[in-house]
C-alpha positions as CSV (number, residue, x, y, z in Angstrom):
1,M,65.9,39.0,114.3
2,L,63.1,36.7,115.3
3,Q,63.1,33.0,114.5
4,A,61.1,29.8,115.0
5,T,62.0,26.1,115.0
6,L,60.3,23.6,112.7
7,T,59.1,20.6,114.8
8,S,59.2,17.0,113.7
9,Q,55.5,17.4,112.7
10,N,56.4,20.3,110.4
11,Q,54.9,23.0,112.6
12,I,56.2,26.2,114.0
13,T,55.1,28.6,116.7
14,I,54.9,32.2,115.3
15,P,56.6,34.5,117.8
16,A,54.2,36.6,119.9
17,Y,55.6,39.9,118.5
18,V,54.9,38.7,114.9
19,R,51.4,37.5,115.8
20,A,50.6,40.8,117.5
21,K,52.0,42.9,114.6
22,A,50.1,40.8,112.0
23,G,46.9,40.7,114.1
24,L,46.8,37.0,114.2
25,K,44.5,35.0,116.5
26,P,44.1,31.3,117.1
27,G,42.3,29.7,114.2
28,D,43.4,32.4,111.7
29,R,44.5,31.2,108.3
30,I,47.9,32.4,106.9
31,L,48.9,32.8,103.3
32,F,52.5,32.2,102.2
33,M,53.4,33.9,99.0
34,P,56.6,33.2,97.1
35,V,58.7,36.3,96.4
36,G,61.9,35.3,94.5
37,D,63.5,32.6,96.7
38,K,61.8,33.8,99.9
39,F,58.2,33.8,101.2
40,E,56.0,36.5,102.5
41,M,53.4,35.7,105.2
42,E,50.0,37.4,105.3
43,K,46.8,36.9,107.3
44,A,44.2,35.4,105.0
45,V,41.0,37.5,104.8
46,D,37.9,35.6,105.7
47,I,34.9,36.4,103.5
48,S,32.8,36.9,106.7
49,D,35.1,39.8,107.6
50,L,33.8,41.7,104.6
51,T,30.1,41.5,105.8
52,G,28.6,45.0,105.7
53,I,31.4,46.9,104.1
54,F,29.2,48.2,101.3
55,K,26.2,48.8,103.6
56,K,26.4,52.6,103.1
57,Y,26.3,52.2,99.4
58,A,23.3,49.9,99.4
59,K,20.7,52.4,100.6
60,N,19.2,52.9,97.2
61,Y,20.1,49.5,95.8
62,K,17.3,47.7,94.0
63,P,18.0,44.1,92.9
64,Y,18.2,43.9,89.1
65,D,16.9,40.9,87.2
66,T,19.6,39.8,84.7
67,A,17.0,38.1,82.6
68,D,15.5,41.5,81.9
69,L,18.9,42.8,80.9
70,W,19.5,40.1,78.4
71,T,15.9,40.3,77.1
72,E,16.4,44.1,76.5
73,R,19.8,43.5,74.8
74,Y,18.2,40.8,72.6
75,R,15.4,43.1,71.5
76,T,17.9,45.9,70.8
77,F,20.0,43.4,68.7
78,L,17.0,42.3,66.7
79,K,15.9,45.9,66.1
80,E,19.4,47.1,65.1
81,N,19.9,44.2,62.7
82,K,16.4,44.4,61.4
83,I,15.8,40.8,62.3
84,K,12.2,39.6,62.7
85,K,11.3,36.9,65.2
């Protein structure tokens, strides 16, 4: 069993084995999630780590103007409900 000591400044040093197993590096953020009366620790995902993960799906992506979408829905609504502008 691994343990750490809480300092007077409320800090701990995470044991090297745990850091390596969790893939933690200096500056990483850690999440503490309550599970019953205990806590689970997990490395927080940085949004910049997600850069490019959808690149292979974006080949044929064309930006879509949401204003066009709502205009089309509005026209359809008017037509279906026989409402004149």
